[in-house]
C-alpha positions as a Markdown table, in Angstrom:
| # | Residue | x | y | z |
|---|---|---|---|---|
| 1 | Met | 89.9 | 87.1 | 142.7 |
| 2 | Val | 92.7 | 86.5 | 144.5 |
| 3 | Lys | 96.1 | 87.5 | 143.7 |
| 4 | Thr | 99.3 | 84.8 | 144.8 |
| 5 | Tyr | 102.9 | 85.8 | 145.0 |
| 6 | Thr | 105.9 | 83.5 | 144.8 |
| 7 | Tyr | 109.4 | 84.2 | 146.0 |
| 8 | Asp | 112.7 | 82.8 | 144.6 |
| 9 | Asp | 114.8 | 81.6 | 147.7 |
| 10 | Ser | 117.9 | 82.2 | 145.4 |
| 11 | Asn | 117.2 | 85.5 | 145.2 |
| 12 | Leu | 116.6 | 86.6 | 148.7 |
| 13 | Lys | 120.0 | 84.7 | 149.9 |
| 14 | Val | 121.5 | 86.8 | 146.9 |
| 15 | Phe | 119.6 | 90.3 | 148.5 |
| 16 | Lys | 120.5 | 89.9 | 151.5 |
| 17 | Glu | 124.7 | 88.7 | 150.5 |
| 18 | Thr | 124.2 | 91.8 | 149.0 |
| 19 | Glu | 123.2 | 93.4 | 151.4 |
| 20 | Arg | 125.7 | 92.6 | 154.4 |
| 21 | Val | 128.2 | 93.2 | 152.2 |
| 22 | Ser | 127.4 | 97.0 | 151.4 |
| 23 | Leu | 127.3 | 97.2 | 154.7 |
| 24 | Ser | 131.0 | 95.6 | 155.5 |
| 25 | Pro | 132.9 | 99.1 | 153.8 |
| 26 | Phe | 131.3 | 101.1 | 156.3 |
| 27 | Met | 131.5 | 99.0 | 159.1 |
| 28 | Phe | 134.8 | 98.9 | 158.6 |
| 29 | Val | 135.7 | 102.5 | 158.2 |
| 30 | Cys | 133.9 | 103.3 | 161.5 |
| 31 | Ile | 136.2 | 100.2 | 163.3 |
| 32 | Ile | 139.0 | 102.2 | 161.6 |
| 33 | Ile | 139.0 | 105.3 | 162.6 |
| 34 | Ala | 137.4 | 103.2 | 166.7 |
| 35 | Leu | 140.8 | 101.6 | 166.5 |
| 36 | Val | 143.0 | 104.6 | 165.3 |
| 37 | Gly | 141.1 | 106.6 | 167.8 |
| 38 | Tyr | 141.5 | 104.4 | 170.8 |
| 39 | Gly | 145.3 | 104.0 | 170.1 |
| 40 | Leu | 145.8 | 107.6 | 170.5 |
| 41 | Val | 144.3 | 108.4 | 173.1 |
| 42 | Thr | 145.7 | 105.0 | 174.8 |
| 43 | Leu | 149.4 | 105.9 | 173.3 |
| 44 | Tyr | 149.5 | 109.8 | 175.1 |
| 45 | Ser | 148.5 | 108.8 | 178.3 |
| 46 | Ala | 151.6 | 105.7 | 178.5 |
| 47 | Ser | 154.0 | 108.0 | 176.6 |
| 48 | Tyr | 153.9 | 111.8 | 177.9 |
| 49 | Asp | 156.2 | 110.8 | 181.3 |
| 50 | Glu | 158.1 | 108.9 | 179.3 |
| 51 | Ala | 158.6 | 111.5 | 177.0 |
| 52 | Leu | 159.5 | 114.0 | 179.4 |
| 53 | Arg | 162.3 | 111.7 | 181.0 |
| 54 | Asn | 163.5 | 111.8 | 178.1 |
| 55 | Gly | 163.8 | 116.0 | 177.3 |
| 56 | Leu | 160.5 | 116.1 | 175.2 |
| 57 | Pro | 157.8 | 117.7 | 175.3 |
| 58 | Pro | 154.3 | 115.8 | 177.2 |
| 59 | Ala | 152.7 | 115.3 | 173.8 |
| 60 | Tyr | 156.3 | 114.6 | 171.8 |
| 61 | Tyr | 155.3 | 111.2 | 170.5 |
| 62 | Phe | 151.2 | 111.4 | 170.1 |
| 63 | Ile | 151.7 | 114.0 | 167.8 |
| 64 | Arg | 154.1 | 112.2 | 165.9 |
| 65 | Gln | 151.7 | 109.1 | 166.0 |
| 66 | Thr | 148.8 | 111.4 | 164.7 |
| 67 | Val | 150.7 | 112.6 | 162.1 |
| 68 | Phe | 151.1 | 109.1 | 160.5 |
| 69 | Ala | 147.8 | 108.4 | 160.9 |
| 70 | Leu | 146.6 | 111.1 | 159.5 |
| 71 | Leu | 148.9 | 110.4 | 156.5 |
| 72 | Gly | 148.2 | 106.7 | 156.6 |
| 73 | Phe | 144.2 | 107.6 | 156.0 |
| 74 | Val | 145.1 | 110.1 | 153.2 |
| 75 | Ser | 146.6 | 106.5 | 151.7 |
| 76 | Leu | 143.7 | 105.1 | 152.6 |
| 77 | Val | 141.5 | 107.1 | 150.6 |
| 78 | Ala | 144.0 | 107.0 | 147.7 |
| 79 | Ile | 144.6 | 103.6 | 147.2 |
| 80 | Arg | 140.4 | 103.4 | 146.7 |
| 81 | Phe | 140.7 | 104.8 | 143.6 |
| 82 | Ile | 144.4 | 103.2 | 142.2 |
| 83 | Pro | 142.9 | 100.9 | 139.6 |
| 84 | Leu | 143.1 | 97.2 | 140.7 |
| 85 | Gly | 145.2 | 96.2 | 137.1 |
| 86 | Trp | 147.4 | 98.9 | 138.6 |
| 87 | Ile | 148.2 | 97.1 | 141.9 |
| 88 | Arg | 148.7 | 93.5 | 140.2 |
| 89 | Lys | 151.1 | 95.0 | 137.3 |
| 90 | Ala | 153.0 | 97.2 | 139.8 |
| 91 | Ile | 153.1 | 94.4 | 142.3 |
| 92 | Pro | 156.6 | 93.0 | 140.9 |
| 93 | Leu | 158.0 | 96.4 | 141.2 |
| 94 | Phe | 156.8 | 97.0 | 144.8 |
| 95 | Leu | 158.3 | 93.5 | 145.7 |
| 96 | Ile | 162.0 | 95.2 | 144.3 |
| 97 | Phe | 161.8 | 98.4 | 146.0 |
| 98 | Ser | 161.1 | 96.9 | 148.6 |
| 99 | Leu | 163.9 | 94.4 | 148.7 |
| 100 | Leu | 166.1 | 97.2 | 148.0 |
| 101 | Leu | 165.0 | 99.5 | 150.9 |
| 102 | Met | 166.1 | 96.5 | 153.2 |
| 103 | Val | 169.7 | 96.2 | 151.8 |
| 104 | Leu | 170.1 | 99.6 | 151.8 |
| 105 | Thr | 169.6 | 99.8 | 155.5 |
| 106 | Leu | 171.4 | 96.8 | 156.3 |
| 107 | Val | 174.8 | 98.6 | 153.7 |
| 108 | Thr | 175.0 | 102.3 | 153.7 |
| 109 | Pro | 175.6 | 105.1 | 156.4 |
| 110 | Leu | 171.2 | 105.7 | 155.4 |
| 111 | Gly | 170.7 | 102.8 | 157.9 |
| 112 | Val | 169.7 | 103.8 | 161.8 |
| 113 | Glu | 171.0 | 101.3 | 164.4 |
| 114 | Arg | 169.6 | 101.7 | 167.5 |
| 115 | Leu | 169.7 | 99.3 | 170.7 |
| 116 | Gly | 171.7 | 97.2 | 168.2 |
| 117 | Ala | 169.6 | 96.7 | 165.3 |
| 118 | Arg | 169.8 | 98.6 | 162.2 |
| 119 | Arg | 166.5 | 98.2 | 161.4 |
| 120 | Trp | 165.5 | 102.2 | 160.5 |
| 121 | Leu | 166.4 | 104.0 | 157.3 |
| 122 | Gln | 167.0 | 107.6 | 157.4 |
| 123 | Ile | 166.1 | 109.6 | 154.3 |
| 124 | Gly | 167.7 | 113.5 | 154.2 |
| 125 | Pro | 164.5 | 115.2 | 156.4 |
| 126 | Leu | 161.8 | 112.7 | 155.8 |
| 127 | Pro | 161.7 | 110.8 | 159.3 |
| 128 | Ser | 163.3 | 107.2 | 160.0 |
| 129 | Phe | 161.5 | 104.5 | 159.2 |
| 130 | Gln | 161.4 | 100.7 | 159.2 |
| 131 | Pro | 161.5 | 99.0 | 155.5 |
| 132 | Ser | 160.9 | 95.4 | 157.0 |
| 133 | Glu | 156.9 | 96.7 | 157.5 |
| 134 | Leu | 156.8 | 98.1 | 154.3 |
| 135 | Leu | 158.5 | 94.7 | 152.8 |
| 136 | Lys | 155.9 | 92.8 | 154.9 |
| 137 | Val | 153.0 | 93.9 | 153.1 |
| 138 | Ser | 154.8 | 93.7 | 149.7 |
| 139 | Val | 155.7 | 90.3 | 150.1 |
| 140 | Ile | 151.9 | 89.6 | 151.0 |
| 141 | Leu | 150.8 | 90.7 | 147.5 |
| 142 | Tyr | 153.4 | 88.9 | 146.1 |
| 143 | Leu | 152.4 | 85.8 | 147.0 |
| 144 | Ser | 149.1 | 86.1 | 146.4 |
| 145 | His | 149.9 | 87.2 | 143.0 |
| 146 | Ile | 151.7 | 84.2 | 141.8 |
| 147 | Leu | 149.5 | 81.8 | 143.7 |
| 148 | Ser | 146.3 | 83.5 | 142.0 |
| 149 | Lys | 147.9 | 82.6 | 138.6 |
| 150 | Pro | 146.9 | 79.7 | 136.2 |
| 151 | Lys | 149.1 | 76.7 | 136.2 |
| 152 | Glu | 149.3 | 77.1 | 132.5 |
| 153 | Glu | 151.0 | 80.1 | 133.1 |
| 154 | Leu | 153.5 | 79.3 | 136.5 |
| 155 | Gly | 153.4 | 75.9 | 136.5 |
| 156 | Ser | 153.3 | 73.3 | 138.9 |
| 157 | Asp | 153.0 | 73.3 | 142.4 |
| 158 | Trp | 156.7 | 72.8 | 142.5 |
| 159 | Val | 157.0 | 75.6 | 141.4 |
| 160 | Thr | 154.7 | 77.6 | 142.5 |
| 161 | Leu | 156.7 | 76.6 | 146.0 |
| 162 | Leu | 160.1 | 77.2 | 144.6 |
| 163 | Val | 159.0 | 80.9 | 144.0 |
| 164 | Ser | 157.7 | 81.5 | 146.4 |
| 165 | Ala | 160.3 | 79.8 | 148.7 |
| 166 | Val | 162.9 | 82.2 | 147.2 |
| 167 | Val | 161.3 | 85.0 | 148.6 |
| 168 | Val | 159.9 | 84.1 | 151.5 |
| 169 | Leu | 163.3 | 83.1 | 152.2 |
| 170 | Leu | 165.0 | 86.1 | 150.8 |
| 171 | Ser | 162.7 | 87.8 | 153.0 |
| 172 | Ala | 163.1 | 86.7 | 155.5 |
| 173 | Leu | 167.1 | 86.7 | 155.9 |
| 174 | Leu | 167.3 | 90.7 | 155.8 |
| 175 | Ile | 164.8 | 90.8 | 158.2 |
| 176 | Val | 167.2 | 88.5 | 160.5 |
| 177 | Leu | 170.2 | 90.3 | 159.4 |
| 178 | Gln | 168.2 | 93.6 | 161.0 |
| 179 | Arg | 168.1 | 92.1 | 164.4 |
| 180 | Asp | 164.8 | 91.2 | 164.5 |
| 181 | Tyr | 164.5 | 87.7 | 165.3 |
| 182 | Ser | 160.7 | 88.1 | 166.6 |
| 183 | Thr | 159.4 | 90.0 | 163.0 |
| 184 | Thr | 160.5 | 86.8 | 161.2 |
| 185 | Leu | 158.3 | 84.7 | 162.9 |
| 186 | Val | 156.1 | 86.3 | 163.0 |
| 187 | Phe | 156.4 | 87.1 | 158.9 |
| 188 | Leu | 157.0 | 83.6 | 158.1 |
| 189 | Leu | 154.1 | 82.1 | 159.9 |
| 190 | Val | 151.5 | 84.6 | 157.8 |
| 191 | Ala | 153.5 | 83.5 | 154.5 |
| 192 | Leu | 153.1 | 79.7 | 155.2 |
| 193 | Ala | 149.3 | 80.1 | 156.2 |
| 194 | Leu | 148.7 | 82.0 | 153.1 |
| 195 | Leu | 150.5 | 79.0 | 151.2 |
| 196 | Leu | 148.2 | 77.5 | 152.5 |
| 197 | Ala | 145.1 | 79.6 | 151.8 |
| 198 | Gly | 146.5 | 79.6 | 148.3 |
| 199 | Gly | 146.3 | 76.2 | 147.9 |
| 200 | Ile | 149.5 | 74.6 | 148.2 |
| 201 | Arg | 149.4 | 70.9 | 149.2 |
| 202 | Leu | 150.9 | 70.0 | 152.8 |
| 203 | Arg | 153.8 | 67.7 | 151.9 |
| 204 | Tyr | 154.7 | 70.3 | 150.0 |
| 205 | Leu | 154.4 | 73.0 | 152.8 |
| 206 | Gly | 155.5 | 70.6 | 155.1 |
| 207 | Met | 159.3 | 69.8 | 153.9 |
| 208 | Phe | 158.9 | 74.1 | 153.5 |
| 209 | Ser | 158.5 | 73.5 | 157.3 |
| 210 | Val | 161.5 | 71.6 | 158.1 |
| 211 | Gly | 163.5 | 73.8 | 155.2 |
| 212 | Ile | 163.5 | 77.2 | 157.7 |
| 213 | Gly | 162.7 | 75.2 | 161.0 |
| 214 | Ile | 166.4 | 73.9 | 160.9 |
| 215 | Pro | 168.0 | 78.0 | 159.9 |
| 216 | Ala | 165.3 | 79.4 | 162.5 |
| 217 | Ile | 166.6 | 77.2 | 165.5 |
| 218 | Ile | 170.4 | 77.4 | 164.3 |
| 219 | Phe | 169.0 | 81.8 | 164.5 |
| 220 | Leu | 167.7 | 81.2 | 167.9 |
| 221 | Leu | 170.7 | 79.2 | 169.3 |
| 222 | Ile | 173.2 | 81.7 | 168.3 |
| 223 | Glu | 172.8 | 84.6 | 170.5 |
| 224 | Pro | 172.9 | 84.0 | 174.0 |
| 225 | Tyr | 170.2 | 86.7 | 174.7 |
| 226 | Arg | 167.4 | 84.5 | 172.6 |
| 227 | Ile | 168.4 | 81.6 | 174.6 |
| 228 | Arg | 168.0 | 83.7 | 178.6 |
| 229 | Arg | 164.5 | 85.3 | 177.8 |
| 230 | Val | 162.9 | 81.4 | 176.6 |
| 231 | Val | 164.8 | 80.8 | 179.4 |
| 232 | Ser | 163.5 | 83.0 | 181.6 |
| 233 | Phe | 160.2 | 82.1 | 180.3 |
| 234 | Leu | 159.7 | 78.6 | 180.9 |
| 235 | Phe | 161.5 | 79.5 | 184.7 |
| 236 | Pro | 160.3 | 83.1 | 185.4 |
| 237 | Ser | 162.1 | 82.4 | 189.5 |
| 238 | Ile | 165.2 | 82.7 | 187.9 |
| 239 | Asp | 165.0 | 86.4 | 187.0 |
| 240 | Pro | 161.8 | 88.1 | 187.9 |
| 241 | Thr | 164.4 | 91.1 | 188.2 |
| 242 | Gly | 165.3 | 90.8 | 185.1 |
| 243 | Leu | 164.2 | 89.7 | 181.3 |
| 244 | Asn | 160.8 | 88.8 | 183.5 |
| 245 | Trp | 161.0 | 92.5 | 184.8 |
| 246 | Gln | 158.3 | 94.1 | 182.2 |
| 247 | Val | 156.0 | 91.3 | 181.9 |
| 248 | Leu | 155.8 | 90.4 | 185.5 |
| 249 | Asn | 154.9 | 94.2 | 186.2 |
| 250 | Ser | 152.5 | 93.7 | 182.5 |
| 251 | Leu | 150.8 | 91.1 | 184.2 |
| 252 | Lys | 150.5 | 93.3 | 188.3 |
| 253 | Ala | 148.8 | 96.2 | 186.3 |
| 254 | Ile | 147.0 | 94.0 | 184.5 |
| 255 | Ala | 145.0 | 92.8 | 187.1 |
| 256 | Ser | 145.4 | 96.3 | 188.8 |
| 257 | Gly | 142.6 | 97.5 | 186.7 |
| 258 | Gly | 140.1 | 96.1 | 188.0 |
| 259 | Leu | 136.5 | 96.7 | 186.2 |
| 260 | Phe | 136.7 | 100.0 | 185.0 |
| 261 | Gly | 140.6 | 101.3 | 185.4 |
| 262 | Lys | 142.0 | 103.4 | 187.2 |
| 263 | Gly | 140.8 | 106.6 | 184.7 |
| 264 | Leu | 142.5 | 107.3 | 181.9 |
| 265 | Gly | 145.9 | 109.6 | 183.1 |
| 266 | Asn | 145.7 | 107.6 | 186.6 |
| 267 | Gly | 147.7 | 104.5 | 185.9 |
| 268 | Thr | 150.9 | 104.2 | 188.2 |
| 269 | Tyr | 153.1 | 101.6 | 186.0 |
| 270 | Lys | 153.9 | 104.2 | 183.3 |
| 271 | Leu | 155.7 | 105.7 | 185.7 |
| 272 | Gly | 159.4 | 103.9 | 185.3 |
| 273 | Thr | 158.2 | 100.5 | 186.5 |
| 274 | Ile | 157.6 | 99.2 | 182.9 |
| 275 | Pro | 160.0 | 99.9 | 180.5 |
| 276 | Glu | 159.4 | 101.5 | 177.0 |
| 277 | Val | 155.7 | 101.1 | 178.5 |
| 278 | Gln | 154.5 | 103.1 | 175.1 |
| 279 | Ser | 156.0 | 99.9 | 172.6 |
| 280 | Asp | 155.2 | 96.3 | 173.1 |
| 281 | Phe | 153.0 | 96.7 | 176.9 |
| 282 | Ile | 150.8 | 99.4 | 175.7 |
| 283 | Phe | 148.5 | 96.9 | 176.5 |
| 284 | Ala | 149.5 | 96.9 | 179.9 |
| 285 | Ser | 148.7 | 100.5 | 180.1 |
| 286 | Met | 145.7 | 100.5 | 178.8 |
| 287 | Ala | 143.9 | 97.8 | 180.8 |
| 288 | Glu | 145.4 | 98.7 | 183.5 |
| 289 | Glu | 143.6 | 102.4 | 183.7 |
| 290 | Met | 141.1 | 101.3 | 181.4 |
| 291 | Gly | 140.2 | 98.1 | 183.1 |
| 292 | Phe | 137.6 | 95.0 | 182.0 |
| 293 | Val | 135.5 | 97.2 | 180.3 |
| 294 | Gly | 138.4 | 98.8 | 178.2 |
| 295 | Ile | 139.7 | 95.6 | 177.4 |
| 296 | Leu | 136.1 | 93.9 | 176.8 |
| 297 | Val | 136.0 | 97.7 | 173.7 |
| 298 | Phe | 139.3 | 96.4 | 172.3 |
| 299 | Phe | 139.1 | 93.1 | 171.9 |
| 300 | Ile | 135.2 | 94.0 | 170.0 |
| 301 | Leu | 137.5 | 96.0 | 167.8 |
| 302 | Phe | 139.7 | 93.7 | 166.9 |
| 303 | Ala | 136.8 | 91.3 | 166.5 |
| 304 | Gly | 135.1 | 93.4 | 163.8 |
| 305 | Phe | 138.1 | 94.5 | 162.4 |
| 306 | Ala | 138.8 | 90.0 | 161.8 |
| 307 | Ile | 135.3 | 89.2 | 160.9 |
| 308 | Leu | 134.9 | 92.0 | 157.9 |
| 309 | Gly | 138.4 | 91.4 | 156.9 |
| 310 | Phe | 138.0 | 87.2 | 156.6 |
| 311 | Arg | 134.5 | 88.0 | 155.7 |
| 312 | Thr | 135.8 | 89.2 | 152.6 |
| 313 | Ala | 138.3 | 86.7 | 151.7 |
| 314 | Asn | 135.7 | 85.2 | 151.8 |
| 315 | His | 132.9 | 87.1 | 149.2 |
| 316 | His | 136.1 | 87.1 | 146.8 |
| 317 | Leu | 136.8 | 83.7 | 146.7 |
| 318 | Ala | 133.0 | 82.4 | 146.6 |
| 319 | Arg | 133.3 | 84.3 | 143.3 |
| 320 | Ser | 136.5 | 82.6 | 141.7 |
| 321 | Arg | 138.5 | 85.9 | 142.6 |
| 322 | Lys | 141.5 | 84.6 | 144.1 |
| 323 | Phe | 144.2 | 87.1 | 143.9 |
| 324 | Thr | 141.7 | 89.4 | 145.9 |
| 325 | Ala | 140.7 | 86.8 | 148.3 |
| 326 | Leu | 144.2 | 85.5 | 149.5 |
| 327 | Ala | 145.6 | 89.8 | 149.3 |
| 328 | Ser | 142.5 | 89.9 | 152.2 |
| 329 | Phe | 143.2 | 86.8 | 153.7 |
| 330 | Gly | 147.0 | 87.2 | 154.3 |
| 331 | Leu | 146.4 | 91.0 | 154.9 |
| 332 | Thr | 143.8 | 90.6 | 157.8 |
| 333 | Phe | 145.6 | 87.7 | 159.1 |
| 334 | Met | 148.7 | 89.4 | 159.8 |
| 335 | Ile | 147.0 | 92.2 | 161.6 |
| 336 | Val | 145.1 | 89.8 | 163.6 |
| 337 | Trp | 148.1 | 88.0 | 164.1 |
| 338 | Gln | 150.4 | 90.4 | 165.5 |
| 339 | Ala | 148.1 | 91.2 | 167.7 |
| 340 | Leu | 148.2 | 88.3 | 169.4 |
| 341 | Val | 151.6 | 87.7 | 169.1 |
| 342 | Asn | 151.7 | 91.3 | 171.3 |
| 343 | Leu | 149.0 | 89.8 | 173.5 |
| 344 | Ala | 151.1 | 86.5 | 174.6 |
| 345 | Val | 153.9 | 88.9 | 175.5 |
| 346 | Val | 152.5 | 91.2 | 177.8 |
| 347 | Thr | 150.1 | 88.0 | 179.6 |
| 348 | Ser | 153.0 | 86.0 | 179.6 |
| 349 | Leu | 151.8 | 83.4 | 177.1 |
| 350 | Leu | 155.1 | 83.7 | 174.9 |
| 351 | Pro | 158.4 | 84.7 | 175.4 |
| 352 | Pro | 159.7 | 88.3 | 175.6 |
| 353 | Thr | 159.3 | 90.2 | 172.3 |
| 354 | Gly | 159.6 | 92.8 | 170.0 |
| 355 | Ile | 156.1 | 92.9 | 168.2 |
| 356 | Pro | 153.9 | 96.1 | 168.2 |
| 357 | Leu | 150.3 | 96.2 | 169.2 |
| 358 | Pro | 148.4 | 97.4 | 166.2 |
| 359 | Phe | 146.3 | 100.4 | 166.4 |
| 360 | Phe | 148.3 | 101.4 | 169.3 |
| 361 | Ser | 152.3 | 100.8 | 169.7 |
| 362 | Gln | 154.0 | 104.0 | 169.6 |
| 363 | Gly | 155.3 | 103.5 | 165.9 |
| 364 | Gly | 154.9 | 105.8 | 162.8 |
| 365 | Thr | 155.9 | 103.3 | 159.9 |
| 366 | Asn | 153.7 | 100.5 | 161.7 |
| 367 | Leu | 150.8 | 102.4 | 162.0 |
| 368 | Phe | 151.6 | 104.1 | 158.5 |
| 369 | Met | 151.7 | 100.8 | 157.0 |
| 370 | Ile | 148.9 | 99.1 | 158.9 |
| 371 | Leu | 146.1 | 102.6 | 157.2 |
| 372 | Cys | 148.2 | 101.5 | 153.3 |
| 373 | Glu | 146.9 | 97.4 | 154.2 |
| 374 | Cys | 143.3 | 98.9 | 155.4 |
| 375 | Gly | 143.3 | 101.1 | 152.3 |
| 376 | Leu | 143.6 | 97.6 | 150.2 |
| 377 | Leu | 141.0 | 95.5 | 152.5 |
| 378 | Tyr | 138.7 | 98.7 | 151.5 |
| 379 | Lys | 139.2 | 98.4 | 148.4 |
| 380 | Phe | 138.9 | 95.0 | 147.8 |
| 381 | Met | 135.3 | 95.5 | 149.8 |
| 382 | Val | 133.7 | 98.3 | 147.6 |
| 383 | Ala | 135.6 | 97.1 | 144.5 |
| 384 | Asp | 132.5 | 96.4 | 141.5 |
| 385 | Glu | 132.4 | 93.4 | 138.6 |
| 386 | Lys | 134.1 | 95.7 | 135.6 |
| 387 | Glu | 137.4 | 96.3 | 138.3 |
| 388 | Met | 137.1 | 92.8 | 139.3 |
| 389 | Ala | 137.3 | 91.6 | 135.5 |
| 390 | Tyr | 141.2 | 91.9 | 135.8 |
| 391 | Asn | 141.1 | 89.9 | 139.3 |
| 392 | Gly | 142.9 | 86.1 | 138.9 |
C-alpha cells in the first residue's frame, strides 16, 4: 500500500508567517546595533575637530554620545520586561509628566537657553536634556491609546478628534514656545498620519489640517529669519555665503565622496567649512568619507528598520491589536520621517531646519529616546498572546 500525505495550505501559510515574525526581533536588534555603531563611528570622525576648537578633548562628543547609547540600550532591555498593561495604564501619567517638563523648561530657572532657543532642562548634576523628545513619544502612545478604545467608551469620531486635537495642539504650542518650529512641523505631520491610520475620517482630518495650517503660517511669517530661510531655499543664488552656506557645502561634500569616499577621518569639509557638522549635517560628512558605498549601507539599514517596524504594525493590525498596531506605526513613522526630513535638508530638497539625523547626529536625548522607542517596537515584536490579551 502506498501512503499518501496531504498538506494544508492554510497551516503552511501560518507556519511561514510565524517563522517570519519570529526572526524579526533578532533582525531588528542587529539593525539597531549596526545603526548605533555606524552612527558613533561617524560622529567621532565628524566631531573631533569641533571639540578641539571648543577646547574639549577630541573624543568629547563621542564619549558623551556613547554614554547615552549605553543608557538607551539598558532602557531597551528594561522595556522588554514591563507588562503591556502597565504601559497602557501609565500613558496618561507619562503624557502629563512630559507636559509638566515642557512647562518647567519655559517658566523656571531649570530651563537652559542656547542660541536663542529655550529647549533644554537642567536638573541638578544630571546632563541637560530636551523634554520635547519625551513629549513626542508620549503623544504617539496617547493617541494610539485613545484611538484603540472601543467607540462605546470614547464616543463618536468628533469626540475622539476633539480629545486628540487638544493634546496635539497643546503639545505643539509648547514646542513652538521653545522656538523649535521645525520639530513642531514634523510632530504635527506624525500626529496627522497617526490619526489617519487610526481611522479618523478624512473630512474631519481636513478640517483639523486647516485649523492647524493657518496658525502654522502665521508663526512662519512673524519671524523674519524663517522667511529668509524659505526665500534663500527658493532662490539659492541670493545668499550663497549666508543661509545657504551649509547646504551648498554639504552638496559639495557629498559629491566629493565618490564611490568609496576619502576614508574615515580624512574628510575636509568637517574642518570648519560646514558649521555644526556633527549635528544636523552629519550625513554630508559621512558621505564625504564613506562615499556611495557608505550611503548605500546607510539606506539599507534604515530600509530594514522601516520594513520591520511597519511589518510589526501590520502584524498586530491583522490580529485586531489596534493599540500596538498604531503605536508601532507611529513610532516607526516618526523615526523614518525625521531621517527623511534631515536628508532632504542636507541635499537641498527642503529649507534648512534643525532636525537631527536619528542614530547619527550629536544629541544624547535624541539617541536615548530613539532607543527607548526601539525598545517599545521590540517589545511589540516579541509580546506573546497572553500579554496581548490586554491589548485593544
